[in-house]
TIFIFI-128853 format. One record per residue (C-alpha): x, z, y. Coordinates in pm, whole numbers, padded with zeros to 5 digits, always signed. Example, Ala and Ser with C-alpha at 12.3 -4.5 7.8 and 13.67 -1.06 7.14 Angstrom:
<marvexs>
+01230+00780-00450/+01367+00714-00106/
</marvexs>
This chain:
<marvexs>
+05635-05596+02030/+05911-05339+02077/+05960-04974+02185/+05975-04951+02559/+06005-04576+02616/+06028-04249+02416/+05920-03911+02564/+06006-03587+02377/+05923-03224+02464/+05952-02905+02253/+06046-03102+01942/+06342-02954+01746/+06644-02944+01981/+06455-03098+02278/+06308-02798+02466/+06251-02967+02802/+06086-03305+02843/+06331-03592+02775/+06252-03955+02862/+06463-04214+02681/+06464-04565+02834/+06512-04856+02863/+06519-05024+02520/+06633-05375+02444/+06392-05614+02271/+06630-05671+01982/+06910-05419+01922/+06972-05069+02055/+07257-04832+01956/+07257-04454+02004/+07600-04285+02021/+07701-03926+02089/+07893-03628+01965/+07795-03423+01664/+07504-03194+01751/+07405-03393+02054/+07059-03468+01900/+07094-03819+01757/+06926-03730+01423/+06650-03534+01597/+06588-03837+01822/+06531-04060+01518/+06325-03783+01353/+06103-03782+01662/+06038-04158+01620/+05967-04107+01248/+05742-03810+01340/+05506-04052+01518/+05542-04373+01312/+05640-04268+00959/+05430-04120+00683/+05708-03870+00610/+05570-03601+00847/+05204-03622+00737/+05009-03332+00583/+05229-03057+00727/+05167-02695+00637/+05162-02432+00916/+05516-02312+00842/+05643-02675+00842/+05482-02735+01182/+05648-02421+01318/+05984-02548+01187/+05947-02862+01403/+05900-02656+01722/+06204-02578+01936/+06375-02249+01861/+06618-02109+02113/+06664-01857+02388/+06384-01784+02629/+06014-01783+02561/+05898-01940+02236/+05760-02294+02243/+05400-02296+02118/+05350-02676+02109/+05551-02997+02105/+05480-03367+02146/+05649-03703+02101/+05514-04006+02284/+05622-04369+02219/+05531-04644+02463/+05518-04992+02306/+05553-05325+02485/+05246-05515+02355/+05284-05830+02558/+05267-06039+02235/+04940-05861+02137/+05081-05765+01798/+04873-05447+01822/+04511-05568+01852/+04443-05393+02183/+04398-05587+02507/+04674-05401+02692/+05039-05481+02764/+05148-05121+02704/+05035-04895+02422/+05081-04517+02453/+05095-04337+02118/+05148-03959+02126/+05148-03689+01855/+05105-03322+01950/+05161-03030+01712/+05128-02653+01737/+05099-02361+01500/+04732-02450+01436/+04692-02809+01554/+04817-03160+01482/+04661-03434+01701/+04717-03802+01783/+04652-03955+02126/+04610-04329+02177/+04624-04436+02543/+04568-04073+02651/+04261-04028+02422/+04238-03815+02106/+04200-04030+01793/+04197-03947+01421/+04505-04005+01211/+04330-04271+01003/+04271-04484+01313/+04642-04461+01405/+04745-04566+01053/+04504-04863+01062/+04643-04966+01401/+05005-04949+01279/+04918-05139+00962/+04762-05418+01168/+05095-05439+01352/+05288-05466+01022/+05401-05104+01001/+05225-05034+00671/+05271-04735+00441/+05282-04979+00150/+05603-05126+00301/+05797-04816+00422/+06119-05013+00503/+06044-05080+00866/+06260-04767+00914/+06591-04777+00727/+06762-04439+00708/+07132-04363+00689/+07270-04434+00340/+07001-04681+00239/+07227-04987+00296/+07507-04843+00087/+07254-04750-00183/+07123-05110-00190/+07478-05252-00211/+07575-05058-00524/+07231-05070-00691/+07179-05287-01005/+07011-05629-00977/+06680-05515-01126/+06657-05232-00880/+06747-05459-00589/+06481-05710-00705/+06222-05434-00712/+06337-05318-00372/+06317-05672-00228/+05963-05708-00365/+05867-05382-00198/+06029-05493+00128/+05851-05827+00105/+05523-05640+00036/+05435-05840-00279/+05358-05525-00480/+05048-05484-00275/+04924-05823-00384/+04986-05738-00752/+04774-05426-00717/+04502-05621-00540/+04515-05888-00813/+04443-05620-01075/+04158-05489-00865/+04019-05844-00830/+04029-05896-01209/+03834-05572-01257/+03579-05679-00995/+03547-06020-01165/+03464-05856-01500/+03203-05638-01332/+03056-05948-01162/+03017-06127-01498/+02823-05827-01632/+02602-05824-01324/+02531-06199-01365/+02412-06134-01720/+02183-05859-01599/+02050-06086-01324/+01967-06351-01583/+01774-06090-01783/+01588-05987-01465/+01504-06351-01391/+01362-06394-01740/+01146-06081-01692/+01028-06207-01353/+00926-06542-01503/+00719-06364-01766/+00561-06149-01494/+00481-06462-01289/+00288-06605-01581/+00085-06283-01601/+00021-06283-01226/-00098-06643-01242/-00358-06536-01494/-00471-06250-01267/-00496-06479-00964/-00847-06600-01049/-00969-06244-01097/-00823-06157-00757/-01016-06438-00590/-01343-06307-00739/-01253-05954-00630/-01172-06072-00277/-01510-06243-00253/-01704-05923-00334/-01462-05708-00136/-01530-05922+00169/-01905-05868+00123/-01849-05492+00080/-01640-05468+00396/-01900-05659+00597/-02166-05418+00467/-01953-05115+00558/-01885-05254+00903/-02256-05308+00974/-02339-04956+00845/-02068-04790+01057/-02159-04997+01361/-02529-04906+01329/-02440-04535+01294/-02206-04561+01596/-02477-04707+01821/-02737-04452+01706/-02504-04155+01761/-02405-04287+02102/-02771-04303+02204/-02832-03944+02089/-02521-03828+02278/-02648-03977+02604/-02983-03796+02559/-02803-03464+02501/-02594-03506+02816/-02913-03551+03023/-03063-03233+02873/-02745-03033+02951/-02744-03141+03315/-03104-03011+03356/-03019-02680+03185/-02745-02588+03439/-02999-02531+03720/-03202-02286+03508/-02886-02093+03421/-02808-02041+03790/-03159-01910+03857/-03139-01660+03569/-02793-01548+03679/-02928-01458+04023/-03205-01251+03863/-02954-01069+03640/-02727-00983+03934/-03019-00838+04131/-03132-00627+03832/-02776-00507+03765/-02743-00381+04123/-03058-00172+04082/-02944-00051+03738/-02610+00069+03879/-02788+00267+04150/-03027+00418+03896/-02737+00500+03662/-02556+00684+03937/-02859+00904+04001/-02918+00952+03628/-02561+01069+03566/-02608+01341+03826/-02924+01456+03649/-02763+01447+03305/-02492+01689+03412/-02761+01956+03438/-02893+01874+03089/-02561+01832+02904/-02463+02196+02855/-02808+02305+02730/-02836+02006+02499/-02494+02063+02349/-02592+02420+02264/-02923+02297+02127/-02752+02031+01916/-02514+02286+01768/-02802+02518+01684/-03011+02229+01552/-02728+02108+01330/-02679+02456+01191/-03057+02493+01145/-03079+02163+00954/-02787+02262+00738/-02945+02601+00666/-03283+02440+00592/-03120+02197+00351/-02935+02486+00193/-03259+02691+00176/-03449+02402+00014/-03165+02347-00229/-03159+02720-00314/-03538+02733-00360/-03529+02434-00594/-03229+02584-00777/-03408+02921-00812/-03719+02746-00947/-03510+02548-01196/-03313+02855-01300/-03632+03061-01340/-03779+02787-01558/-03452+02762-01750/-03435+03139-01809/-03800+03147-01927/-03741+02837-02135/-03419+02979-02279/-03596+03299-02385/-03877+03102-02552/-03634+02854-02706/-03421+03139-02834/-03719+03313-02991/-03838+02988-03151/-03486+02907-03273/-03438+03256-03419/-03773+03243-03598/-03696+02896-03731/-03349+03013-03838/-03494+03310-04028/-03745+03084-04204/-03466+02840-04296/-03247+03120-04430/-03531+03241-04656/-03597+02885-04774/-03223+02825-04834/-03196+03149-05032/-03497+03049-05247/-03358+02700-05312/-03011+02837-05386/-03166+03080-05637/-03346+02791-05808/-03023+02592-05809/-02831+02883-05962/-03092+02911-06240/-03079+02535-06303/-02699+02495-06303/-02627+02687-06633/-02892+02486-06818/-02748+02166-06671/-02392+02261-06759/-02498+02362-07113/-02684+02036-07168/-02397+01840-07012/-02146+02011-07247/-02375+01942-07545/-02402+01573-07446/-02026+01543-07401/-01964+01714-07739/-02209+01475-07914/-02054+01177-07738/-01703+01294-07838/-01799+01360-08204/-01989+01029-08224/-01692+00835-08088/-01456+01016-08325/-01671+00944-08632/-01717+00581-08524/-01342+00552-08487/-01283+00699-08835/-01542+00465-08988/-01383+00174-08809/-01043+00272-08946/-01176+00285-09304/-01333-00058-09263/-01004-00183-09118/-00818-00034-09416/-01050-00225-09651/-00988-00546-09452/-00611-00512-09472/-00628-00572-09848/-00715-00931-09774/-00521-00950-09449/-00175-00885-09597/-00023-01038-09911/+00213-00754-09987/+00254-00380-09928/+00570-00437-09725/+00393-00665-09478/+00117-00410-09439/+00363-00122-09392/+00553-00316-09127/+00228-00388-08944/+00125-00018-08969/+00462+00096-08833/+00426-00145-08544/+00071-00017-08477/+00189+00347-08497/+00460+00276-08244/+00208+00121-08001/-00040+00404-08068/+00220+00672-07999/+00286+00512-07660/-00087+00502-07581/-00124+00869-07688/+00165+00963-07454/+00003+00773-07163/-00333+00939-07231/-00170+01282-07233/+00001+01206-06901/-00333+01095-06757/-00495+01415-06893/-00227+01630-06729/-00269+01444-06399/-00645+01501-06400/-00593+01871-06478/-00345+01898-06190/-00591+01725-05953/-00868+01964-06053/-00639+02265-06011/-00524+02139-05670/-00883+02074-05559/-00981+02427-05663/-00690+02572-05463/-00774+02358-05161/-01140+02459-05189/-01045+02826-05168/-00810+02762-04877/-01073+02560-04685/-01333+02832-04728/-01087+03086-04590/-00992+02861-04295/-01359+02793-04216/-01422+03167-04199/-01120+03223-03968/-01206+02926-03747/-01565+03044-03711/-01435+03377-03579/-01209+03194-03334/-01503+02984-03213/-01702+03301-03144/-01406+03446-02947/-01387+03129-02734/-01762+03140-02666/-01726+03498-02538/-01430+03389-02323/-01636+03102-02175/-01914+03347-02077/-01656+03576-01916/-01503+03287-01717/-01851+03183-01599/-01911+03535-01472/-01579+03538-01281/-01651+03193-01136/-01990+03297-00995/-01843+03613-00845/-01575+03401-00671/-01840+03158-00551/-02038+03442-00395/-01729+03563-00207/-01650+03208-00099/-02003+03157+00039/-01970+03475+00243/-01634+03365+00383/-01770+03016+00459/-02061+03168+00648/-01816+03368+00858/-01606+03055+00907/-01909+02854+01026/-01980+03120+01287/-01617+03107+01399/-01636+02728+01415/-01944+02750+01634/-01765+02988+01869/-01458+02764+01866/-01672+02460+01954/-01831+02645+02244/-01494+02764+02373/-01342+02417+02332/-01626+02259+02528/-01594+02516+02804/-01218+02468+02809/-01258+02091+02826/-01503+02125+03115/-01263+02354+03302/-00975+02114+03242/-01185+01830+03378/-01257+02038+03689/-00886+02120+03715/-00799+01751+03690/-01049+01675+03967/-00899+01953+04181/-00550+01816+04116/-00668+01471+04210/-00823+01600+04535/-00504+01795+04609/-00302+01482+04535/-00506+01285+04787/-00450+01557+05050/-00081+01627+04996/+00022+01275+04905/+00107+01115+04574/+00490+01152+04594/+00473+01530+04652/+00235+01594+04357/+00435+01355+04137/+00743+01558+04226/+00565+01879+04124/+00470+01727+03786/+00825+01596+03735/+00972+01942+03801/+00738+02087+03537/+00858+01827+03283/+01220+01916+03362/+01146+02287+03313/+00984+02212+02978/+01299+02020+02881/+01516+02318+02981/+01297+02556+02778/+01332+02332+02472/+01711+02321+02506/+01732+02701+02526/+02041+02903+02618/+02169+02860+02974/+01909+02591+03040/+01625+02830+02960/+01778+03081+03200/+01776+02816+03475/+01405+02758+03406/+01334+03126+03469/+01504+03100+03813/+01244+02850+03933/+00953+03029+04110/+00713+02745+04182/+00572+02586+04502/+00516+02798+04812/+00139+02750+04795/+00128+02921+04455/+00327+03227+04562/+00111+03383+04832/-00251+03459+04912/-00431+03523+05240/-00772+03575+05392/-00999+03272+05399/-01039+03296+05776/-00676+03197+05839/-00664+02907+05592/-00668+02648+05872/-00395+02827+06073/-00171+02863+05767/-00216+02499+05663/-00146+02370+06014/+00167+02587+06038/+00314+02502+05699/+00197+02144+05658/+00361+01982+05355/+00604+02275+05336/+00331+02443+05130/+00456+02224+04844/+00825+02311+04881/+00974+02464+04565/+01127+02813+04568/+01437+02855+04350/+01687+03135+04305/+01990+02934+04415/+02103+02590+04520/+02264+02548+04174/+01922+02566+04012/+01782+02304+04251/+02082+02076+04195/+02048+02087+03814/+01673+02019+03831/+01735+01720+04061/+02009+01584+03832/+01779+01611+03531/+01499+01435+03723/+01736+01151+03808/+01862+01136+03452/+01509+01105+03317/+01408+00871+03605/+01110+01091+03694/+00901+00995+04001/+00815+01198+04312/+00964+01380+04609/+01097+01736+04581/+01220+01981+04846/+01384+02300+04719/+01415+02630+04906/+01713+02814+04748/+01682+03184+04832/+02061+03226+04844/+02093+02966+05119/+01798+03047+05346/+01913+03210+05671/+01634+03424+05816/+01670+03674+06101/+01429+03951+06178/+01189+03864+06455/+01048+04092+06723/+00672+04036+06742/+00457+04134+07048/+00238+04441+07024/-00076+04267+07141/-00434+04292+07019/-00483+03920+07076/-00202+03813+06840/-00051+03905+06504/+00244+03770+06310/+00127+03524+06047/+00374+03651+05787/+00210+03995+05809/-00128+03850+05702/+00019+03697+05387/+00032+03873+05050/+00336+03784+04839/+00608+03928+04621/+00900+04066+04820/+01126+03852+04606/+00997+03552+04805/+01019+03719+05148/+01298+03489+05269/+01099+03177+05192/+00783+03312+05353/+00965+03425+05666/+01148+03092+05681/+00816+02902+05700/+00578+03150+05868/+00815+03404+06030/+00825+03232+06374/+00448+03186+06407/+00184+03406+06567/-00188+03386+06501/-00361+03411+06839/-00722+03474+06935/-00745+03168+07158/-00539+02888+07303/-00474+03068+07634/-00322+03369+07460/-00121+03137+07244/+00021+02955+07546/+00114+03276+07723/+00269+03451+07421/+00456+03139+07311/+00619+03107+07655/+00700+03481+07675/+00838+03543+07326/+00961+03192+07237/+00748+03188+06921/+00518+02919+06781/+00154+03015+06812/-00159+02891+06634/-00526+02966+06673/-00775+03021+06391/-00916+02674+06463/-00575+02516+06404/-00463+02446+06761/-00085+02485+06791/+00144+02584+07078/+00511+02517+07019/+00781+02749+07146/+00910+02448+07337/+00579+02403+07516/+00401+02121+07334/+00034+02156+07237/-00121+02011+06917/-00483+02032+06803/-00808+01860+06713/-01084+01872+06452/-00993+01991+06100/-01224+01920+05807/-01278+02259+05640/-01405+02098+05322/-01065+01942+05258/-00865+02264+05280/-00555+02258+05063/-00551+02636+05034/-00916+02636+04929/-00840+02369+04674/-00538+02569+04555/-00753+02881+04528/-01005+02688+04320/-00721+02551+04112/-00572+02898+04058/-00909+03037+03953/-00953+02748+03712/-00602+02806+03574/-00682+03176+03518/-01006+03087+03341/-00827+02824+03134/-00551+03070+03037/-00811+03333+02948/-01007+03085+02736/-00691+02957+02571/-00590+03312+02476/-00939+03377+02342/-00930+03044+02158/-00587+03127+02015/-00715+03464+01887/-01021+03294+01744/-00810+03029+01570/-00585+03298+01423/-00894+03467+01282/-01018+03127+01165/-00682+03061+01000/-00706+03394+00815/-01057+03303+00701/-00936+02958+00589/-00651+03125+00398/-00897+03361+00232/-01126+03069+00141/-00833+02869+00005/-00726+03171-00200/-01077+03208-00342/-01098+02833-00409/-00762+02850-00588/-00891+03140-00796/-01207+02940-00872/-00995+02641-00972/-00784+02860-01198/-01101+03006-01351/-01242+02654-01396/-00915+02550-01560/-00929+02847-01797/-01296+02776-01864/-01216+02409-01929/-00936+02504-02167/-01166+02751-02346/-01436+02481-02374/-01179+02234-02508/-01062+02488-02765/-01426+02570-02851/-01508+02200-02899/-01189+02145-03098/-01256+02446-03323/-01615+02330-03374/-01491+01981-03464/-01233+02133-03699/-01504+02335-03875/-01716+02021-03911/-01420+01827-04055/-01331+02111-04295/-01691+02131-04415/-01694+01755-04468/-01369+01786-04665/-01520+02072-04869/-01825+01858-04947/-01598+01568-05042/-01402+01787-05286/-01727+01916-05441/-01860+01560-05466/-01551+01424-05648/-01499+01723-05881/-01776+01613-06123/-01642+01258-06174/-01294+01400-06232/-01421+01645-06494/-01610+01365-06669/-01291+01151-06663/-01101+01444-06818/-01360+01478-07098/-01346+01104-07165/-00967+01119-07171/-00974+01402-07427/-01225+01213-07644/-01007+00900-07635/-00705+01111-07722/-00880+01264-08027/-00984+00915-08143/-00627+00792-08112/-00502+01095-08305/-00753+01022-08580/-00643+00658-08592/-00281+00768-08606/-00351+01011-08895/-00535+00737-09086/-00252+00488-09043/+00008+00748-09140/-00189+00836-09458/-00224+00466-09547/+00151+00406-09500/+00338+00364-09830/+00017+00359-10036/-00073+00075-10267/-00238-00230-10115/-00606-00246-10225/-00873-00497-10150/-01154-00237-10195/-01186+00121-10067/-01126+00402-10307/-01413+00618-10424/-01304+00897-10191/-01284+00660-09892/-01622+00513-09976/-01765+00866-09986/-01613+00935-09645/-01774+00619-09508/-02115+00732-09632/-02067+01078-09480/-01958+00924-09153/-02262+00692-09143/-02496+00991-09190/-02311+01188-08922/-02317+00893-08680/-02695+00852-08721/-02750+01225-08666/-02512+01240-08363/-02666+00931-08206/-03011+01092-08217/-02878+01423-08082/-02688+01239-07804/-03000+01056-07693/-03198+01380-07678/-02914+01558-07489/-02880+01265-07243/-03255+01265-07172/-03259+01642-07108/-02939+01621-06901/-03076+01342-06681/-03393+01541-06607/-03191+01850-06522/-02942+01646-06311/-03227+01483-06115/-03371+01826-06033/-03022+01962-05950/-02940+01665-05719/-03274+01699-05547/-03210+02068-05474/-02851+02002-05362/-02958+01717-05128/-03235+01932-04984/-02989+02213-04918/-02693+02007-04795/-02857+01728-04598/-03161+01911-04468/-03180+02290-04479/-02813+02386-04426/-02759+02115-04165/-03071+02229-03976/-02948+02589-03999/-02608+02490-03852/-02779+02301-03568/-02994+02605-03486/-02691+02837-03493/-02505+02602-03256/-02809+02576-03027/-02836+02955-03013/-02468+02975-02921/-02518+02724-02638/-02825+02907-02496/-02656+03142-02245/-02934+03345-02086/-02693+03586-01915/-02514+03305-01732/-02838+03165-01591/-02964+03513-01493/-02639+03571-01305/-02674+03239-01124/-03039+03319-01045/-02947+03654-00885/-02671+03488-00677/-02908+03215-00559/-03172+03469-00453/-02914+03664-00249/-02799+03339-00081/-03161+03248-00003/-03224+03587+00166/-02913+03544+00387/-03010+03186+00478/-03365+03287+00575/-03232+03567+00797/-02995+03329+00977/-03273+03068+01017/-03497+03325+01189/-03214+03416+01425/-03142+03048+01506/-03511+02979+01568/-03518+03248+01839/-03208+03110+02002/-03344+02754+01988/-03669+02858+02159/-03469+02998+02450/-03248+02688+02471/-03550+02460+02445/-03703+02611+02759/-03379+02541+02946/-03363+02184+02821/-03726+02101+02908/-03680+02214+03266/-03382+01979+03309/-03527+01689+03109/-03833+01640+03330/-03615+01531+03620/-03415+01311+03388/-03730+01138+03256/-03837+01031+03603/-03499+00873+03664/-03506+00716+03319/-03835+00546+03392/-03684+00391+03702/-03375+00292+03506/-03581+00150+03219/-03789-00057+03460/-03481-00231+03601/-03315-00253+03262/-03622-00429+03126/-03605-00674+03413/-03234-00723+03345/-03301-00760+02973/-03573-01017+03029/-03347-01220+03255/-03057-01190+03011/-03276-01290+02718/-03385-01598+02905/-03022-01668+02988/-02923-01612+02625/-03199-01840+02502/-03088-02106+02745/-02724-02042+02650/-02812-02071+02282/-02983-02399+02358/-02670-02510+02543/-02453-02398+02251/-02670-02591+02009/-02654-02895+02234/-02276-02852+02263/-02248-02822+01885/-02464-03132+01841/-02259-03310+02104/-01934-03222+01925/-02089-03327+01596/-02208-03657+01741/-01867-03720+01899/-01706-03651+01563/-01949-03889+01395/-01882-04154+01660/-01507-04112+01616/-01550-04112+01239/-01746-04439+01260/-01478-04590+01485/-01205-04472+01247/-01387-04621+00951/-01440-04949+01137/-01070-04952+01231/-00977-04872+00871/-01168-05182+00757/-00921-05397+00948/-00985-05757+01046/-01298-05898+00882/-01304-06257+00761/-01535-06501+00933/-01856-06479+00725/-02154-06545+00959/-02394-06592+00669/-02320-06235+00548/-02363-06093+00900/-02696-06275+00942/-02814-06158+00600/-02733-05788+00647/-02792-05751+01024/-03172-05735+00988/-03171-05463+00718/-03235-05091+00788/-02966-04828+00743/-03130-04705+00423/-03140-05059+00277/-02779-05115+00381/
</marvexs>
């Protein structure tokens, strides 16, 4: 293999395509002057074959492109053609074409004129011995000299690289690594084999179980097959029966369909006649329905008012009686409370006196017992202590502890006093707050009554306004119905006119109206253009009915030409129509462009100028003369022929026969019922009625809007009053709850004051006992230690024993009297607090809630509303009687037609019911058929899912004779 040819273009200094050939198989020498391109030639070969020019950045690729005068080169290529006659490159061709193309954004390789990836080129070169691992198949300038002066070790390394042995060293290392990995894998495989052997032993044990399972599974599958097969055959039989039934049902369906069609034809004819009759009934019935609806509403309102008046009357009577009973009961309770409070006031001093006496006895008894105890303790300390010093030390220690206890007791006494003082202050404050809050509650109750009064006054005004609004609504409904009827008639007239004049012309008229609406919305100059449009010719003149035919024959479709002030107006309207893509044909008659000359008409009794019989605004004179100015209305065709020839004018008779000024005659029968002028007259009258009704409706709606505004204002005032009333009620409820809470707190303070006072008395008694103990210990301190009491101490003990016996007796008597008094006192207090006073408060609250004035006010309002409702009902009854007579006259004709219609509808219904019954039967059969097909398919799927069954004739024989239930 050797290079046969090199082709270069656009690469470095080679702008144009250069072909270098031929090349010798062995040695080739390139000579030339400096700058002639020798280095670039070798760079071109390296560019294709060497790895030196791989992975180029965009700026490096641009550097390889030719730079010089003239247009810039955008791409370059180098192509090398190899002689492959020795098949060194493994491609079955004698010549191999290898090309590399680069540009600013591309770098591609071509092998034998086909694009290939770079990796494929490298693999191909490596197979030919031009490997990247041995880069010395190209030896650059200076490499030989470098090898000659290099040290031996470097040359050895270089020779090994040239020989390509380094590659084998690297592969040897890779092979060693792979060998180590293989040894590890072999060890893992051995472990897997050991596991598999253990699993095989387990599977061998399960083999016998599998055989037993397969035996019963085979029997199960045979059973399932027989079941599914039996179901399949049964369902198939049922399906065949259903198909026979469906084929018979089709004939009956056809028969019923014929009957239905015949009945429907008769029903349509009867409907057509009935619709004509109903038109006569509709207006009267609508009025009757409106009156009936209002009557029902008023009757419901009357019934509601009567019931409300009855309830309010009962409530007012009941309130008066309840108030009298409550006031009498309240007076009785107040007398009873006063009597019980008087008894309680008489009992309280006795109770307090006896309670103080008991506390004094208890205190003196405890004090004497304490003193006696101290003397006994003093006697015991003679044996307790061995010396005076030990006793004195113990006494000092006891005095120290006692002083601390006395200090704590005093602190506790002061705390109880402070609590009692604070409770007394709070009691006074609560009583004051209860009084103030009660006044506030009364103020809120008065405010609630005032808000109720305002609310009912607003409601009365609102009812009056609503009554007026209902009347306005009724009038609006009547006007709306009349307007709708007129618009329907107008639409029919438009449709008839459209059929006479042609669809394009009427579409054009409607399109022009849309354009004018657009101009009006834009305003400014566009609105001015809209005012310069005067409408179709047919809308701008009137004439006697006798000449309708002559006028229509003369004008023809020119009746629907549009009169405008100038050609500019027509042009802008046409442009806007085209811009909006509006349909229709339009012909404009610009008054500034119409050329009309004055005509001389004959002074003949048998003829008159048509334009003189028309009534129009002089502003449109040009347009009228342009269309009708050259036409005479003649008495007969003979006069028309003579005058047309003499005066060179077009003539027309009243019957519509025409004589042209050029001599031609036109005539025939004209259907008077399809007169366009008559239709336009009807349309104009309808338009006037519609405009009048719309103005009346607009005025009515303005009045209705004012009424709605007034109602909304009253409703807003009612809502504000309700809000104020709600707030007042909330405050009233809150104040009432506050009073209840304050009274509960007052009761709580009263309830806990007694226990606190008793605790204070006990604290003082304990304090006196401690003081006595302290005085005894202090007097004993520093005295001589004695085992027996002195004569004076013994005398004290005797006195104390006598006093203790006396005080114990007195205490028992005082306790007994105090308990009796306390029982009576508690009984009176419970009766007052839990019964009498609570009942009094409930009665006071009930009297506050009984608002007789509010109910009387509501009763008066309801009676006034009832009177107004009865008056309106009487008026409506009269009106309904009149309307009823109108309805009955029209209904009789309708009933006769209805009987005919009902007869054919019944026939149609009977036929349809039979068809529906048959159709339902067909649907059921179809559903059953689908269900059976699904079951058949399901059976087939289940049989297929069972797969191939093993040959077991004994099982088939055994199960084949069983029923489906047994199976």
